[in-house]
KOLMARTI-844660 format. One record per atom (N, C-alpha, C): residue in one letter; x, z, y; residue number from 0; atom name. Coordinates in steps of 0.02 Angstrom, whole numbers, plus 50000, padded with zeros to 5 digits. Layout:
@res:A	u:X	w:Z	v:Y	n:NUM	atom:CA
...
***
This chain:
@res:X	u:49794	w:49871	v:50296	n:0	atom:N
@res:X	u:49771	w:49822	v:50249	n:0	atom:CA
@res:X	u:49760	w:49857	v:50183	n:0	atom:C
@res:X	u:49712	w:49833	v:50147	n:1	atom:N
@res:X	u:49700	w:49862	v:50082	n:1	atom:CA
@res:X	u:49661	w:49818	v:50038	n:1	atom:C
@res:X	u:49644	w:49845	v:49980	n:2	atom:N
@res:X	u:49618	w:49805	v:49926	n:2	atom:CA
@res:X	u:49548	w:49777	v:49938	n:2	atom:C
@res:X	u:49541	w:49714	v:49924	n:3	atom:N
@res:X	u:49476	w:49681	v:49921	n:3	atom:CA
@res:X	u:49457	w:49671	v:49848	n:3	atom:C
@res:X	u:49503	w:49643	v:49810	n:4	atom:N
@res:X	u:49490	w:49629	v:49739	n:4	atom:CA
@res:X	u:49508	w:49692	v:49700	n:4	atom:C
@res:X	u:49460	w:49716	v:49661	n:5	atom:N
@res:X	u:49472	w:49778	v:49626	n:5	atom:CA
@res:X	u:49462	w:49771	v:49552	n:5	atom:C
@res:X	u:49489	w:49818	v:49517	n:6	atom:N
@res:X	u:49479	w:49824	v:49445	n:6	atom:CA
@res:X	u:49456	w:49896	v:49437	n:6	atom:C
@res:X	u:49393	w:49907	v:49433	n:7	atom:N
@res:X	u:49367	w:49975	v:49435	n:7	atom:CA
@res:X	u:49369	w:50008	v:49368	n:7	atom:C
@res:X	u:49396	w:50068	v:49367	n:8	atom:N
@res:X	u:49399	w:50110	v:49308	n:8	atom:CA
@res:X	u:49402	w:50181	v:49335	n:8	atom:C
@res:X	u:49347	w:50215	v:49333	n:9	atom:N
@res:X	u:49344	w:50282	v:49362	n:9	atom:CA
@res:X	u:49371	w:50336	v:49316	n:9	atom:C
@res:X	u:49402	w:50317	v:49260	n:10	atom:N
@res:X	u:49427	w:50367	v:49214	n:10	atom:CA
@res:X	u:49499	w:50387	v:49230	n:10	atom:C
@res:X	u:49533	w:50355	v:49278	n:11	atom:N
@res:X	u:49601	w:50371	v:49294	n:11	atom:CA
@res:X	u:49603	w:50437	v:49333	n:11	atom:C
@res:X	u:49622	w:50490	v:49300	n:12	atom:N
@res:X	u:49626	w:50555	v:49332	n:12	atom:CA
@res:X	u:49697	w:50582	v:49329	n:12	atom:C
@res:X	u:49747	w:50538	v:49321	n:13	atom:N
@res:X	u:49816	w:50560	v:49314	n:13	atom:CA
@res:X	u:49845	w:50589	v:49378	n:13	atom:C
@res:X	u:49815	w:50577	v:49435	n:14	atom:N
@res:X	u:49838	w:50605	v:49498	n:14	atom:CA
@res:X	u:49782	w:50645	v:49529	n:14	atom:C
@res:X	u:49798	w:50707	v:49547	n:15	atom:N
@res:X	u:49747	w:50753	v:49569	n:15	atom:CA
@res:X	u:49716	w:50734	v:49636	n:15	atom:C
@res:X	u:49753	w:50702	v:49680	n:16	atom:N
@res:X	u:49726	w:50683	v:49745	n:16	atom:CA
@res:X	u:49682	w:50621	v:49736	n:16	atom:C
@res:X	u:49621	w:50625	v:49758	n:17	atom:N
@res:X	u:49576	w:50568	v:49751	n:17	atom:CA
@res:X	u:49553	w:50545	v:49819	n:17	atom:C
@res:X	u:49595	w:50553	v:49870	n:18	atom:N
@res:X	u:49578	w:50530	v:49937	n:18	atom:CA
@res:X	u:49574	w:50454	v:49938	n:18	atom:C
@res:X	u:49518	w:50428	v:49961	n:19	atom:N
@res:X	u:49510	w:50355	v:49966	n:19	atom:CA
@res:X	u:49464	w:50339	v:50024	n:19	atom:C
@res:X	u:49487	w:50296	v:50068	n:20	atom:N
@res:X	u:49446	w:50273	v:50124	n:20	atom:CA
@res:X	u:49430	w:50200	v:50112	n:20	atom:C
@res:X	u:49368	w:50185	v:50101	n:21	atom:N
@res:X	u:49346	w:50116	v:50087	n:21	atom:CA
@res:X	u:49351	w:50074	v:50150	n:21	atom:C
@res:X	u:49375	w:50012	v:50142	n:22	atom:N
@res:X	u:49378	w:49967	v:50201	n:22	atom:CA
@res:X	u:49308	w:49953	v:50228	n:22	atom:C
@res:X	u:49303	w:49948	v:50294	n:23	atom:N
@res:X	u:49239	w:49931	v:50325	n:23	atom:CA
@res:X	u:49226	w:49856	v:50319	n:23	atom:C
@res:X	u:49168	w:49833	v:50343	n:24	atom:N
@res:X	u:49149	w:49763	v:50337	n:24	atom:CA
@res:X	u:49199	w:49717	v:50370	n:24	atom:C
@res:X	u:49220	w:49735	v:50431	n:25	atom:N
@res:X	u:49267	w:49693	v:50468	n:25	atom:CA
@res:X	u:49333	w:49685	v:50430	n:25	atom:C
@res:X	u:49359	w:49739	v:50403	n:26	atom:N
@res:X	u:49421	w:49737	v:50365	n:26	atom:CA
@res:X	u:49413	w:49693	v:50303	n:26	atom:C
@res:X	u:49358	w:49702	v:50266	n:27	atom:N
@res:X	u:49347	w:49665	v:50204	n:27	atom:CA
@res:X	u:49335	w:49591	v:50216	n:27	atom:C
@res:X	u:49298	w:49575	v:50268	n:28	atom:N
@res:X	u:49275	w:49506	v:50277	n:28	atom:CA
@res:X	u:49312	w:49466	v:50331	n:28	atom:C
@res:X	u:49350	w:49500	v:50374	n:29	atom:N
@res:X	u:49384	w:49464	v:50428	n:29	atom:CA
@res:X	u:49460	w:49479	v:50427	n:29	atom:C
@res:X	u:49478	w:49542	v:50435	n:30	atom:N
@res:X	u:49549	w:49560	v:50443	n:30	atom:CA
@res:X	u:49590	w:49543	v:50381	n:30	atom:C
@res:X	u:49572	w:49572	v:50323	n:31	atom:N
@res:X	u:49611	w:49559	v:50262	n:31	atom:CA
@res:X	u:49612	w:49486	v:50243	n:31	atom:C
@res:X	u:49556	w:49449	v:50246	n:32	atom:N
@res:X	u:49560	w:49378	v:50230	n:32	atom:CA
@res:X	u:49604	w:49339	v:50278	n:32	atom:C
@res:X	u:49605	w:49358	v:50342	n:33	atom:N
@res:X	u:49647	w:49324	v:50390	n:33	atom:CA
@res:X	u:49721	w:49337	v:50375	n:33	atom:C
@res:X	u:49739	w:49400	v:50365	n:34	atom:N
@res:X	u:49808	w:49417	v:50349	n:34	atom:CA
@res:X	u:49829	w:49386	v:50283	n:34	atom:C
@res:X	u:49785	w:49388	v:50233	n:35	atom:N
@res:X	u:49799	w:49357	v:50168	n:35	atom:CA
@res:X	u:49811	w:49283	v:50175	n:35	atom:C
@res:X	u:49768	w:49249	v:50213	n:36	atom:N
@res:X	u:49775	w:49177	v:50222	n:36	atom:CA
@res:X	u:49840	w:49159	v:50255	n:36	atom:C
@res:X	u:49858	w:49194	v:50309	n:37	atom:N
@res:X	u:49921	w:49181	v:50343	n:37	atom:CA
@res:X	u:49981	w:49194	v:50297	n:37	atom:C
@res:X	u:49978	w:49249	v:50261	n:38	atom:N
@res:X	u:50033	w:49267	v:50215	n:38	atom:CA
@res:X	u:50040	w:49215	v:50160	n:38	atom:C
@res:X	u:49984	w:49192	v:50133	n:39	atom:N
@res:X	u:49986	w:49139	v:50082	n:39	atom:CA
@res:X	u:50016	w:49074	v:50109	n:39	atom:C
@res:X	u:50006	w:49062	v:50174	n:40	atom:N
@res:X	u:50035	w:49003	v:50205	n:40	atom:CA
@res:X	u:50110	w:49012	v:50221	n:40	atom:C
@res:X	u:50135	w:49072	v:50211	n:41	atom:N
@res:X	u:50206	w:49086	v:50224	n:41	atom:CA
@res:X	u:50219	w:49119	v:50290	n:41	atom:C
@res:X	u:50166	w:49141	v:50324	n:42	atom:N
@res:X	u:50173	w:49175	v:50388	n:42	atom:CA
@res:X	u:50162	w:49249	v:50377	n:42	atom:C
@res:X	u:50217	w:49287	v:50374	n:43	atom:N
@res:X	u:50213	w:49359	v:50363	n:43	atom:CA
@res:X	u:50199	w:49393	v:50429	n:43	atom:C
@res:X	u:50146	w:49431	v:50431	n:44	atom:N
@res:X	u:50127	w:49468	v:50491	n:44	atom:CA
@res:X	u:50157	w:49539	v:50487	n:44	atom:C
@res:X	u:50213	w:49549	v:50521	n:45	atom:N
@res:X	u:50246	w:49614	v:50523	n:45	atom:CA
@res:X	u:50262	w:49641	v:50454	n:45	atom:C
@res:X	u:50284	w:49600	v:50409	n:46	atom:N
@res:X	u:50303	w:49622	v:50342	n:46	atom:CA
@res:X	u:50249	w:49614	v:50290	n:46	atom:C
@res:X	u:50195	w:49580	v:50307	n:47	atom:N
@res:X	u:50140	w:49574	v:50258	n:47	atom:CA
@res:X	u:50163	w:49535	v:50197	n:47	atom:C
@res:X	u:50136	w:49556	v:50140	n:48	atom:N
@res:X	u:50147	w:49523	v:50076	n:48	atom:CA
@res:X	u:50080	w:49522	v:50040	n:48	atom:C
@res:X	u:50074	w:49477	v:49992	n:49	atom:N
@res:X	u:50017	w:49479	v:49946	n:49	atom:CA
@res:X	u:50042	w:49513	v:49883	n:49	atom:C
@res:X	u:50014	w:49570	v:49868	n:50	atom:N
@res:X	u:50031	w:49606	v:49807	n:50	atom:CA
@res:X	u:49986	w:49579	v:49751	n:50	atom:C
@res:X	u:50016	w:49560	v:49695	n:51	atom:N
@res:X	u:49979	w:49537	v:49637	n:51	atom:CA
@res:X	u:49998	w:49582	v:49578	n:51	atom:C
@res:X	u:49947	w:49609	v:49544	n:52	atom:N
@res:X	u:49959	w:49655	v:49489	n:52	atom:CA
@res:X	u:49903	w:49647	v:49438	n:52	atom:C
@res:X	u:49918	w:49653	v:49374	n:53	atom:N
@res:X	u:49864	w:49649	v:49324	n:53	atom:CA
@res:X	u:49817	w:49709	v:49332	n:53	atom:C
@res:X	u:49752	w:49696	v:49326	n:54	atom:N
@res:X	u:49704	w:49750	v:49326	n:54	atom:CA
@res:X	u:49714	w:49793	v:49265	n:54	atom:C
@res:X	u:49707	w:49859	v:49272	n:55	atom:N
@res:X	u:49724	w:49905	v:49218	n:55	atom:CA
@res:X	u:49674	w:49903	v:49161	n:55	atom:C
@res:X	u:49614	w:49878	v:49172	n:56	atom:N
@res:X	u:49566	w:49874	v:49116	n:56	atom:CA
@res:X	u:49555	w:49803	v:49092	n:56	atom:C
@res:X	u:49557	w:49754	v:49137	n:57	atom:N
@res:X	u:49543	w:49685	v:49117	n:57	atom:CA
@res:X	u:49606	w:49644	v:49106	n:57	atom:C
@res:X	u:49660	w:49664	v:49137	n:58	atom:N
@res:X	u:49721	w:49624	v:49134	n:58	atom:CA
@res:X	u:49721	w:49564	v:49181	n:58	atom:C
@res:X	u:49665	w:49552	v:49215	n:59	atom:N
@res:X	u:49661	w:49497	v:49263	n:59	atom:CA
@res:X	u:49703	w:49514	v:49324	n:59	atom:C
@res:X	u:49736	w:49463	v:49351	n:60	atom:N
@res:X	u:49778	w:49473	v:49410	n:60	atom:CA
@res:X	u:49734	w:49488	v:49471	n:60	atom:C
@res:X	u:49750	w:49543	v:49504	n:61	atom:N
@res:X	u:49715	w:49565	v:49564	n:61	atom:CA
@res:X	u:49763	w:49558	v:49623	n:61	atom:C
@res:X	u:49738	w:49538	v:49680	n:62	atom:N
@res:X	u:49781	w:49529	v:49739	n:62	atom:CA
@res:X	u:49753	w:49566	v:49799	n:62	atom:C
@res:X	u:49798	w:49586	v:49842	n:63	atom:N
@res:X	u:49779	w:49618	v:49904	n:63	atom:CA
@res:X	u:49837	w:49614	v:49954	n:63	atom:C
@res:X	u:49823	w:49609	v:50019	n:64	atom:N
@res:X	u:49877	w:49611	v:50068	n:64	atom:CA
@res:X	u:49903	w:49682	v:50076	n:64	atom:C
@res:X	u:49969	w:49687	v:50083	n:65	atom:N
@res:X	u:50001	w:49752	v:50094	n:65	atom:CA
@res:X	u:50055	w:49744	v:50148	n:65	atom:C
@res:X	u:50078	w:49800	v:50175	n:66	atom:N
@res:X	u:50132	w:49800	v:50225	n:66	atom:CA
@res:X	u:50195	w:49826	v:50192	n:66	atom:C
@res:X	u:50245	w:49784	v:50185	n:67	atom:N
@res:X	u:50309	w:49803	v:50156	n:67	atom:CA
@res:X	u:50353	w:49832	v:50211	n:67	atom:C
@res:X	u:50377	w:49892	v:50200	n:68	atom:N
@res:X	u:50417	w:49928	v:50249	n:68	atom:CA
@res:X	u:50489	w:49934	v:50223	n:68	atom:C
@res:X	u:50537	w:49922	v:50267	n:69	atom:N
@res:X	u:50607	w:49932	v:50249	n:69	atom:CA
@res:X	u:50634	w:49992	v:50288	n:69	atom:C
@res:X	u:50663	w:50040	v:50252	n:70	atom:N
@res:X	u:50693	w:50099	v:50282	n:70	atom:CA
@res:X	u:50762	w:50108	v:50251	n:70	atom:C
@res:X	u:50813	w:50108	v:50293	n:71	atom:N
@res:X	u:50882	w:50116	v:50270	n:71	atom:CA
@res:X	u:50899	w:50068	v:50213	n:71	atom:C
@res:X	u:50877	w:50006	v:50220	n:72	atom:N
@res:X	u:50894	w:49954	v:50171	n:72	atom:CA
@res:X	u:50852	w:49954	v:50108	n:72	atom:C
@res:X	u:50806	w:50001	v:50100	n:73	atom:N
@res:X	u:50762	w:50004	v:50042	n:73	atom:CA
@res:X	u:50692	w:49986	v:50063	n:73	atom:C
@res:X	u:50654	w:49957	v:50016	n:74	atom:N
@res:X	u:50585	w:49936	v:50032	n:74	atom:CA
@res:X	u:50534	w:49984	v:50001	n:74	atom:C
@res:X	u:50478	w:49992	v:50037	n:75	atom:N
@res:X	u:50425	w:50037	v:50016	n:75	atom:CA
@res:X	u:50356	w:50007	v:50030	n:75	atom:C
@res:X	u:50309	w:50029	v:49989	n:76	atom:N
@res:X	u:50238	w:50015	v:50002	n:76	atom:CA
@res:X	u:50203	w:50082	v:50010	n:76	atom:C
@res:X	u:50161	w:50086	v:50061	n:77	atom:N
@res:X	u:50122	w:50146	v:50074	n:77	atom:CA
@res:X	u:50048	w:50127	v:50069	n:77	atom:C
@res:X	u:50008	w:50170	v:50040	n:78	atom:N
@res:X	u:49936	w:50159	v:50035	n:78	atom:CA
@res:X	u:49901	w:50205	v:50085	n:78	atom:C
@res:X	u:49890	w:50181	v:50147	n:79	atom:N
@res:X	u:49861	w:50225	v:50198	n:79	atom:CA
@res:X	u:49789	w:50245	v:50183	n:79	atom:C
@res:X	u:49755	w:50207	v:50141	n:80	atom:N
@res:X	u:49686	w:50224	v:50122	n:80	atom:CA
@res:X	u:49683	w:50270	v:50062	n:80	atom:C
@res:X	u:49740	w:50287	v:50033	n:81	atom:N
@res:X	u:49740	w:50334	v:49977	n:81	atom:CA
@res:X	u:49739	w:50300	v:49909	n:81	atom:C
@res:X	u:49697	w:50326	v:49865	n:82	atom:N
@res:X	u:49694	w:50305	v:49795	n:82	atom:CA
@res:X	u:49656	w:50239	v:49788	n:82	atom:C
@res:X	u:49685	w:50186	v:49812	n:83	atom:N
@res:X	u:49653	w:50120	v:49809	n:83	atom:CA
@res:X	u:49659	w:50092	v:49738	n:83	atom:C
@res:X	u:49623	w:50038	v:49726	n:84	atom:N
@res:X	u:49628	w:50005	v:49661	n:84	atom:CA
@res:X	u:49698	w:49977	v:49650	n:84	atom:C
@res:X	u:49730	w:49950	v:49703	n:85	atom:N
@res:X	u:49797	w:49923	v:49692	n:85	atom:CA
@res:X	u:49845	w:49978	v:49673	n:85	atom:C
@res:X	u:49837	w:50038	v:49701	n:86	atom:N
@res:X	u:49880	w:50095	v:49683	n:86	atom:CA
@res:X	u:49871	w:50111	v:49609	n:86	atom:C
@res:X	u:49809	w:50117	v:49586	n:87	atom:N
@res:X	u:49796	w:50133	v:49516	n:87	atom:CA
@res:X	u:49823	w:50079	v:49470	n:87	atom:C
@res:X	u:49816	w:50016	v:49490	n:88	atom:N
@res:X	u:49842	w:49961	v:49449	n:88	atom:CA
@res:X	u:49918	w:49960	v:49447	n:88	atom:C
@res:X	u:49950	w:49973	v:49503	n:89	atom:N
@res:X	u:50024	w:49976	v:49505	n:89	atom:CA
@res:X	u:50049	w:50035	v:49463	n:89	atom:C
@res:X	u:50015	w:50091	v:49468	n:90	atom:N
@res:X	u:50036	w:50148	v:49426	n:90	atom:CA
@res:X	u:50033	w:50130	v:49352	n:90	atom:C
@res:X	u:49981	w:50095	v:49333	n:91	atom:N
@res:X	u:49973	w:50076	v:49262	n:91	atom:CA
@res:X	u:50025	w:50024	v:49241	n:91	atom:C
@res:X	u:50039	w:49975	v:49285	n:92	atom:N
@res:X	u:50085	w:49921	v:49268	n:92	atom:CA
@res:X	u:50159	w:49939	v:49279	n:92	atom:C
@res:X	u:50172	w:49980	v:49331	n:93	atom:N
@res:X	u:50241	w:49997	v:49347	n:93	atom:CA
@res:X	u:50278	w:49943	v:49385	n:93	atom:C
@res:X	u:50244	w:49887	v:49397	n:94	atom:N
@res:X	u:50275	w:49832	v:49432	n:94	atom:CA
@res:X	u:50221	w:49788	v:49463	n:94	atom:C
@res:X	u:50244	w:49740	v:49502	n:95	atom:N
@res:X	u:50197	w:49693	v:49534	n:95	atom:CA
@res:X	u:50236	w:49631	v:49556	n:95	atom:C
@res:X	u:50200	w:49584	v:49583	n:96	atom:N
@res:X	u:50230	w:49526	v:49615	n:96	atom:CA
@res:X	u:50213	w:49530	v:49689	n:96	atom:C
@res:X	u:50261	w:49517	v:49732	n:97	atom:N
@res:X	u:50250	w:49516	v:49804	n:97	atom:CA
@res:X	u:50264	w:49445	v:49828	n:97	atom:C
@res:X	u:50215	w:49417	v:49866	n:98	atom:N
@res:X	u:50220	w:49347	v:49886	n:98	atom:CA
@res:X	u:50213	w:49339	v:49962	n:98	atom:C
@res:X	u:50251	w:49289	v:49987	n:99	atom:N
@res:X	u:50242	w:49262	v:50054	n:99	atom:CA
@res:X	u:50248	w:49187	v:50045	n:99	atom:C
@res:X	u:50194	w:49151	v:50059	n:100	atom:N
@res:X	u:50195	w:49079	v:50049	n:100	atom:CA
@res:X	u:50209	w:49063	v:49976	n:100	atom:C
@res:X	u:50257	w:49018	v:49965	n:101	atom:N
@res:X	u:50275	w:48999	v:49896	n:101	atom:CA
@res:X	u:50327	w:49045	v:49865	n:101	atom:C
@res:X	u:50356	w:49088	v:49907	n:102	atom:N
@res:X	u:50408	w:49134	v:49882	n:102	atom:CA
@res:X	u:50375	w:49195	v:49851	n:102	atom:C
@res:X	u:50396	w:49211	v:49791	n:103	atom:N
@res:X	u:50372	w:49272	v:49759	n:103	atom:CA
@res:X	u:50430	w:49307	v:49725	n:103	atom:C
@res:X	u:50425	w:49373	v:49724	n:104	atom:N
@res:X	u:50476	w:49413	v:49691	n:104	atom:CA
@res:X	u:50440	w:49463	v:49646	n:104	atom:C
@res:X	u:50470	w:49475	v:49588	n:105	atom:N
@res:X	u:50446	w:49527	v:49543	n:105	atom:CA
@res:X	u:50477	w:49592	v:49568	n:105	atom:C
@res:X	u:50438	w:49646	v:49567	n:106	atom:N
@res:X	u:50461	w:49709	v:49592	n:106	atom:CA
@res:X	u:50441	w:49766	v:49547	n:106	atom:C
@res:X	u:50489	w:49811	v:49533	n:107	atom:N
@res:X	u:50473	w:49873	v:49499	n:107	atom:CA
@res:X	u:50452	w:49923	v:49551	n:107	atom:C
@res:X	u:50403	w:49964	v:49534	n:108	atom:N
@res:X	u:50374	w:50012	v:49581	n:108	atom:CA
@res:X	u:50382	w:50083	v:49554	n:108	atom:C
@res:X	u:50412	w:50126	v:49595	n:109	atom:N
@res:X	u:50420	w:50196	v:49576	n:109	atom:CA
@res:X	u:50388	w:50239	v:49629	n:109	atom:C
@res:X	u:50339	w:50279	v:49609	n:110	atom:N
@res:X	u:50304	w:50321	v:49657	n:110	atom:CA
@res:X	u:50347	w:50380	v:49679	n:110	atom:C
@res:X	u:50347	w:50393	v:49743	n:111	atom:N
@res:X	u:50386	w:50448	v:49771	n:111	atom:CA
@res:X	u:50349	w:50514	v:49764	n:111	atom:C
@res:X	u:50388	w:50567	v:49757	n:112	atom:N
@res:X	u:50361	w:50635	v:49758	n:112	atom:CA
@res:X	u:50340	w:50651	v:49829	n:112	atom:C
@res:X	u:50291	w:50696	v:49836	n:113	atom:N
@res:X	u:50266	w:50714	v:49902	n:113	atom:CA
@res:X	u:50323	w:50736	v:49949	n:113	atom:C
@res:X	u:50371	w:50774	v:49923	n:114	atom:N
@res:X	u:50426	w:50799	v:49964	n:114	atom:CA
@res:X	u:50467	w:50744	v:49996	n:114	atom:C
@res:X	u:50467	w:50685	v:49965	n:115	atom:N
@res:X	u:50506	w:50628	v:49991	n:115	atom:CA
@res:X	u:50467	w:50584	v:50038	n:115	atom:C
@res:X	u:50403	w:50595	v:50045	n:116	atom:N
@res:X	u:50361	w:50550	v:50084	n:116	atom:CA
@res:X	u:50369	w:50554	v:50160	n:116	atom:C
@res:X	u:50381	w:50612	v:50190	n:117	atom:N
@res:X	u:50386	w:50613	v:50264	n:117	atom:CA
@res:X	u:50437	w:50564	v:50291	n:117	atom:C
@res:X	u:50493	w:50554	v:50257	n:118	atom:N
@res:X	u:50545	w:50509	v:50280	n:118	atom:CA
@res:X	u:50522	w:50436	v:50279	n:118	atom:C
@res:X	u:50469	w:50421	v:50243	n:119	atom:N
@res:X	u:50441	w:50353	v:50240	n:119	atom:CA
@res:X	u:50378	w:50349	v:50283	n:119	atom:C
@res:X	u:50337	w:50401	v:50282	n:120	atom:N
@res:X	u:50275	w:50399	v:50321	n:120	atom:CA
@res:X	u:50289	w:50394	v:50396	n:120	atom:C
@res:X	u:50341	w:50427	v:50420	n:121	atom:N
@res:X	u:50356	w:50426	v:50492	n:121	atom:CA
@res:X	u:50372	w:50354	v:50515	n:121	atom:C
@res:X	u:50419	w:50318	v:50483	n:122	atom:N
@res:X	u:50431	w:50249	v:50506	n:122	atom:CA
@res:X	u:50372	w:50203	v:50493	n:122	atom:C
@res:X	u:50333	w:50218	v:50442	n:123	atom:N
@res:X	u:50273	w:50178	v:50429	n:123	atom:CA
@res:X	u:50224	w:50186	v:50487	n:123	atom:C
@res:X	u:50213	w:50247	v:50509	n:124	atom:N
@res:X	u:50170	w:50260	v:50566	n:124	atom:CA
@res:X	u:50198	w:50229	v:50630	n:124	atom:C
@res:X	u:50263	w:50232	v:50638	n:125	atom:N
@res:X	u:50295	w:50203	v:50698	n:125	atom:CA
@res:X	u:50281	w:50127	v:50700	n:125	atom:C
@res:X	u:50287	w:50094	v:50644	n:126	atom:N
@res:X	u:50280	w:50021	v:50642	n:126	atom:CA
@res:X	u:50207	w:49998	v:50645	n:126	atom:C
@res:X	u:50162	w:50033	v:50609	n:127	atom:N
@res:X	u:50093	w:50008	v:50603	n:127	atom:CA
@res:X	u:50039	w:50055	v:50629	n:127	atom:C
@res:X	u:50057	w:50101	v:50673	n:128	atom:N
@res:X	u:50008	w:50148	v:50701	n:128	atom:CA
@res:X	u:49947	w:50112	v:50728	n:128	atom:C
@res:X	u:49956	w:50056	v:50761	n:129	atom:N
@res:X	u:49900	w:50018	v:50790	n:129	atom:CA
@res:X	u:49850	w:49997	v:50737	n:129	atom:C
@res:X	u:49874	w:49986	v:50676	n:130	atom:N
@res:X	u:49830	w:49961	v:50623	n:130	atom:CA
@res:X	u:49804	w:50017	v:50578	n:130	atom:C
@res:X	u:49846	w:50065	v:50561	n:131	atom:N
@res:X	u:49829	w:50115	v:50510	n:131	atom:CA
@res:X	u:49825	w:50186	v:50537	n:131	atom:C
@res:X	u:49837	w:50195	v:50601	n:132	atom:N
@res:X	u:49838	w:50262	v:50629	n:132	atom:CA
@res:X	u:49774	w:50302	v:50617	n:132	atom:C
@res:X	u:49717	w:50267	v:50617	n:133	atom:N
@res:X	u:49653	w:50301	v:50607	n:133	atom:CA
@res:X	u:49647	w:50334	v:50539	n:133	atom:C
@res:X	u:49688	w:50313	v:50491	n:134	atom:N
@res:X	u:49685	w:50341	v:50423	n:134	atom:CA
@res:X	u:49726	w:50406	v:50417	n:134	atom:C
@res:X	u:49762	w:50424	v:50471	n:135	atom:N
@res:X	u:49806	w:50482	v:50470	n:135	atom:CA
@res:X	u:49779	w:50541	v:50511	n:135	atom:C
@res:X	u:49716	w:50540	v:50528	n:136	atom:N
@res:X	u:49683	w:50596	v:50562	n:136	atom:CA
@res:X	u:49723	w:50625	v:50620	n:136	atom:C
@res:X	u:49744	w:50581	v:50665	n:137	atom:N
@res:X	u:49778	w:50604	v:50725	n:137	atom:CA
@res:X	u:49853	w:50612	v:50720	n:137	atom:C
@res:X	u:49881	w:50608	v:50661	n:138	atom:N
@res:X	u:49954	w:50612	v:50654	n:138	atom:CA
@res:X	u:49985	w:50546	v:50674	n:138	atom:C
@res:X	u:50045	w:50550	v:50702	n:139	atom:N
@res:X	u:50081	w:50489	v:50719	n:139	atom:CA
@res:X	u:50155	w:50499	v:50703	n:139	atom:C
@res:X	u:50196	w:50454	v:50725	n:140	atom:N
@res:X	u:50268	w:50456	v:50709	n:140	atom:CA
@res:X	u:50303	w:50518	v:50737	n:140	atom:C
@res:X	u:50272	w:50552	v:50784	n:141	atom:N
@res:X	u:50301	w:50613	v:50813	n:141	atom:CA
@res:X	u:50281	w:50675	v:50775	n:141	atom:C
@res:X	u:50242	w:50668	v:50721	n:142	atom:N
@res:X	u:50222	w:50727	v:50682	n:142	atom:CA
@res:X	u:50284	w:50759	v:50651	n:142	atom:C
@res:X	u:50281	w:50825	v:50642	n:143	atom:N
@res:X	u:50337	w:50860	v:50610	n:143	atom:CA
@res:X	u:50339	w:50845	v:50536	n:143	atom:C
@res:X	u:50396	w:50859	v:50505	n:144	atom:N
@res:X	u:50401	w:50851	v:50433	n:144	atom:CA
@res:X	u:50348	w:50894	v:50398	n:144	atom:C
@res:X	u:50337	w:50954	v:50423	n:145	atom:N
@res:X	u:50287	w:50998	v:50392	n:145	atom:CA
@res:X	u:50217	w:50968	v:50396	n:145	atom:C
@res:X	u:50200	w:50938	v:50452	n:146	atom:N
@res:X	u:50134	w:50907	v:50459	n:146	atom:CA
@res:X	u:50127	w:50847	v:50411	n:146	atom:C
@res:X	u:50179	w:50806	v:50406	n:147	atom:N
@res:X	u:50176	w:50749	v:50361	n:147	atom:CA
@res:X	u:50175	w:50772	v:50288	n:147	atom:C
@res:X	u:50213	w:50823	v:50273	n:148	atom:N
@res:X	u:50213	w:50850	v:50204	n:148	atom:CA
@res:X	u:50145	w:50879	v:50186	n:148	atom:C
@res:X	u:50111	w:50908	v:50234	n:149	atom:N
@res:X	u:50045	w:50938	v:50220	n:149	atom:CA
@res:X	u:49993	w:50885	v:50199	n:149	atom:C
@res:X	u:50002	w:50823	v:50221	n:150	atom:N
@res:X	u:49954	w:50770	v:50204	n:150	atom:CA
@res:X	u:49981	w:50721	v:50153	n:150	atom:C
@res:X	u:50044	w:50729	v:50133	n:151	atom:N
@res:X	u:50078	w:50680	v:50091	n:151	atom:CA
@res:X	u:50042	w:50664	v:50026	n:151	atom:C
@res:X	u:50010	w:50712	v:49995	n:152	atom:N
@res:X	u:49977	w:50699	v:49931	n:152	atom:CA
@res:X	u:49921	w:50648	v:49936	n:152	atom:C
@res:X	u:49895	w:50637	v:49995	n:153	atom:N
@res:X	u:49841	w:50589	v:50005	n:153	atom:CA
@res:X	u:49864	w:50518	v:50019	n:153	atom:C
@res:X	u:49930	w:50507	v:50021	n:154	atom:N
@res:X	u:49958	w:50442	v:50039	n:154	atom:CA
@res:X	u:50009	w:50420	v:49987	n:154	atom:C
@res:X	u:49988	w:50384	v:49935	n:155	atom:N
@res:X	u:50037	w:50359	v:49886	n:155	atom:CA
@res:X	u:50090	w:50316	v:49920	n:155	atom:C
@res:X	u:50152	w:50326	v:49900	n:156	atom:N
@res:X	u:50209	w:50288	v:49925	n:156	atom:CA
@res:X	u:50250	w:50266	v:49865	n:156	atom:C
@res:X	u:50268	w:50202	v:49865	n:157	atom:N
@res:X	u:50308	w:50174	v:49810	n:157	atom:CA
@res:X	u:50373	w:50145	v:49836	n:157	atom:C
@res:X	u:50428	w:50161	v:49803	n:158	atom:N
@res:X	u:50491	w:50127	v:49815	n:158	atom:CA
@res:X	u:50487	w:50061	v:49777	n:158	atom:C
@res:X	u:50507	w:50007	v:49812	n:159	atom:N
@res:X	u:50502	w:49940	v:49784	n:159	atom:CA
@res:X	u:50573	w:49915	v:49769	n:159	atom:C
@res:X	u:50584	w:49897	v:49707	n:160	atom:N
@res:X	u:50649	w:49869	v:49687	n:160	atom:CA
@res:X	u:50636	w:49800	v:49660	n:160	atom:C
@res:X	u:50660	w:49749	v:49697	n:161	atom:N
@res:X	u:50649	w:49681	v:49674	n:161	atom:CA
@res:X	u:50699	w:49663	v:49619	n:161	atom:C
@res:X	u:50676	w:49619	v:49575	n:162	atom:N
@res:X	u:50720	w:49598	v:49519	n:162	atom:CA
@res:X	u:50755	w:49534	v:49536	n:162	atom:C
***
């Protein structure tokens, strides 16, 4: 899942990796709207949430469906498509709102260093390989730490701390 609503600002060069895979037509017009609609109704599909964050240039609230992952009691968001607009907006804001139905929580977001990402990317791939595996160029949950570390810079990962 990834961003439909964007706040475009091509001047953000604070992160050297600029890997971004744009959603195809089916994802933009069928898959994401379906997951978003179910999540807004309170039906979380395998951890789906609606991420809401102010746009970094307009301040308007932007929303997108995301997959919330829990590892060892902590929650994480992974951007399998890379430097998406939601990633850039979360970096600028440092926080977001995560919603399922009428329930919403405010969350602080801290981006992980590349060295810490394999421990999160592996369970992420294990849980959602069917949906996001194509974004990992053949890597799966059985990849070595070295293989995951080699691609880590292209996959922003945030630790989520709810308030």
